[in-house]
C-alpha positions as CSV (number, residue, x, y, z in Angstrom):
1,M,0.1,0.1,-0.1
2,P,1.5,3.4,-0.9
3,I,2.6,5.7,1.7
4,R,1.4,9.4,1.2
5,T,4.1,11.9,0.6
6,N,2.6,15.1,-0.6
7,E,4.3,17.4,1.8
8,S,8.0,18.7,1.7
9,S,8.9,17.7,5.4
10,Q,9.6,14.1,5.8
11,A,10.8,11.8,8.4
12,K,12.2,8.7,8.3
13,D,11.5,5.4,10.6
14,T,14.7,3.9,10.6
15,A,13.5,0.7,12.2
16,A,10.6,0.0,9.8
17,G,12.8,1.8,6.8
18,I,9.6,3.9,5.9
19,T,9.6,7.5,4.8
20,V,6.4,9.5,5.7
21,A,5.4,13.1,5.0
22,A,4.6,15.6,7.8
23,S,1.6,17.7,7.1
24,S,1.1,20.5,9.2
25,S,-1.1,22.9,7.0
26,V,-3.3,20.4,5.0
27,R,-6.8,20.0,5.8
28,P,-7.9,16.5,6.6
29,K,-10.1,14.7,4.0
30,I,-13.4,13.2,5.4
31,I,-13.4,10.0,3.9
32,S,-17.0,8.8,4.8
33,S,-19.7,10.2,7.2
34,N,-21.8,7.3,7.9
35,S,-20.1,4.3,6.9
36,L,-16.4,3.5,6.8
37,E,-14.1,2.0,3.9
38,P,-12.6,-1.3,5.0
39,N,-9.4,0.0,6.9
40,L,-6.4,-2.6,5.8
41,L,-3.9,-1.0,8.2
42,A,-3.4,-1.9,11.6
43,I,-5.0,0.1,14.3
44,K,-2.0,1.9,16.2
45,S,-3.7,3.7,18.9
46,V,-7.3,3.9,20.6
47,D,-8.7,6.6,22.7
48,I,-12.4,6.7,24.3
49,F,-14.1,9.6,24.8
50,A,-17.5,8.2,25.6
51,P,-19.9,7.7,24.0
52,F,-17.2,7.4,21.1
53,A,-14.1,5.3,20.2
54,F,-11.3,6.9,18.2
55,T,-8.7,4.8,16.2
56,T,-5.8,5.7,14.4
57,T,-3.6,4.2,11.8
58,E,0.3,5.0,11.5
59,Y,-0.4,6.6,8.2
60,G,-2.7,9.1,9.4
61,Q,-6.4,7.8,9.2
62,I,-8.6,8.5,12.1
63,N,-11.9,6.4,12.3
64,I,-14.7,7.6,14.7
65,F,-17.1,4.9,16.4
66,D,-20.4,5.4,18.2
67,M,-20.3,3.0,20.9
68,K,-23.9,3.4,22.0
69,N,-25.3,2.3,18.5
70,S,-22.3,0.1,17.6
71,K,-21.9,1.8,14.3
72,P,-18.8,3.9,12.4
73,M,-19.5,7.6,12.6
74,K,-16.8,8.9,10.2
75,S,-13.3,8.6,9.1
76,L,-10.4,11.4,8.6
77,D,-7.3,11.2,6.7
78,L,-4.9,13.6,8.4
79,K,-2.0,13.0,5.9
80,C,0.5,12.7,8.3
81,P,2.4,10.1,10.3
82,I,0.2,9.1,13.8
83,Y,1.4,6.6,16.6
84,W,-1.1,7.9,19.1
85,L,-4.0,10.2,19.5
86,H,-5.7,11.8,22.5
87,I,-9.2,13.3,22.5
88,S,-9.8,16.5,24.6
89,T,-12.5,19.1,25.3
90,G,-12.5,22.2,27.1
91,T,-16.7,22.0,27.3
92,P,-17.9,20.9,30.9
93,K,-19.3,17.4,31.0
94,K,-22.6,18.7,32.1
95,V,-22.9,20.5,28.7
96,L,-21.4,17.6,26.8
97,D,-24.1,15.3,28.5
98,T,-26.8,17.2,27.0
99,L,-25.7,17.1,23.4
100,E,-26.7,14.7,20.3
101,S,-23.8,12.9,18.9
102,D,-22.9,15.3,15.8
103,D,-23.3,18.3,18.3
104,Y,-20.9,16.3,20.7
105,L,-18.3,15.7,18.4
106,Q,-18.4,19.6,17.5
107,H,-16.8,20.2,21.1
108,L,-13.8,17.5,20.7
109,K,-10.3,18.3,19.5
110,I,-7.7,15.6,18.1
111,I,-4.2,15.6,19.7
112,T,-1.6,13.3,17.8
113,G,2.1,12.3,17.8
114,G,4.2,10.4,15.7
115,L,7.0,9.5,13.7
116,D,8.0,13.1,12.8
117,A,8.4,14.3,16.4
118,H,5.4,17.0,15.8
119,I,2.2,17.1,18.6
120,R,-0.5,18.3,16.1
121,H,-4.1,19.7,17.3
122,Y,-7.1,19.2,15.3
123,A,-10.5,20.5,15.6
124,L,-13.1,17.8,15.2
125,K,-15.8,20.4,14.4
126,N,-14.3,21.1,10.9
127,G,-11.4,18.5,10.4
128,M,-8.9,21.9,10.4
129,F,-5.4,21.6,11.8
130,E,-5.0,24.4,14.6
131,H,-1.4,24.1,15.9
132,T,2.0,21.8,15.9
133,V,4.5,21.9,18.3
134,N,8.1,20.0,17.5
135,C,9.4,17.8,20.4
136,R,12.7,16.7,18.6
137,S,12.0,13.1,19.1
138,V,9.7,10.3,17.6
139,L,6.4,10.4,20.1
140,T,5.5,6.7,20.6
141,C,2.7,6.7,23.1
142,V,0.7,8.8,25.4
143,A,-1.2,9.1,28.6
144,G,-3.5,11.4,30.2
145,S,-7.1,12.4,31.6
146,K,-9.8,14.0,30.0
147,K,-10.3,16.8,32.7
148,S,-10.1,20.3,31.0
149,T,-7.0,21.0,33.0
150,E,-5.5,18.0,31.4
151,I,-1.7,17.2,31.3
152,L,-0.6,14.7,28.9
153,Y,2.5,12.2,29.5
154,I,4.1,11.3,26.1
155,G,7.0,8.5,25.8
156,S,9.6,8.9,22.8
157,R,11.6,6.5,21.0
158,T,14.6,7.6,22.9
159,G,13.2,6.6,26.3
160,N,12.3,9.8,27.4
161,I,9.0,10.9,28.9
162,L,7.8,14.5,28.0
163,K,5.1,16.4,29.9
164,Y,2.8,18.3,27.7
165,S,0.1,20.9,28.2
166,P,-2.6,21.2,25.5
167,Q,-3.7,24.4,26.9
168,T,-0.4,26.2,26.8
169,K,1.1,23.9,24.1
170,K,4.4,23.6,25.8
171,W,6.3,20.7,26.8
172,T,9.2,19.8,29.2
173,T,11.3,16.7,29.6
174,L,9.9,15.0,32.7
175,F,12.4,11.9,32.6
176,Q,15.6,11.7,30.3
177,V,17.5,8.7,29.3
178,S,21.4,9.5,29.5
C-alpha cells in the first residue's frame, strides 16, 4: 500500500525503513460520513471519549465509532504519521451530556503524535489543523486524563518521557534517559 508523501517535510522511521510525510497545513479529508471504507492498516492507537471510540493508523487515518449504537461515524485522513491520539475538550461534562452525537463531536479536539516528532492539534468540528509543536523526538505513546486541566505524558523512541500541556501547547522533559 503506497504511503502518502505530498508534503515537503519528511521523517524516516529507520526501524521500519519507511519514509512518511509531515503535514501541518493540509485540511484532513473526510473519507466517509456514515460508513467506513474497509481499513486494511493496523490500528496504532485507541482513545475512548464516551460515547465514542477513536482509532488511528500509522499513516494518518482516524476512525470514529459510536459505541452506543455500535456503528462507525466517520473517518478522517490527516495525511501525517500518527503513533497515538488523544481526544480533548474544554467543554464541561454537564454540557456534553445534553448534546446529540453530531453536536457532541463539535466540542472535541484531536491531539496526535508520531514519527515526525510533532504534536498536532485538530478541531473535530471542521477537521482543520490548529497547531503543531516540535518535540525533537519520535513520539511513541501517550497517557493523560479527560479533565479540562489535563496534562499529557508522552513517551519517545529515545526513552524520554515528556510532560505536555494542550492548553499552553508547551512541553518539558519529565524523565530523560542518559
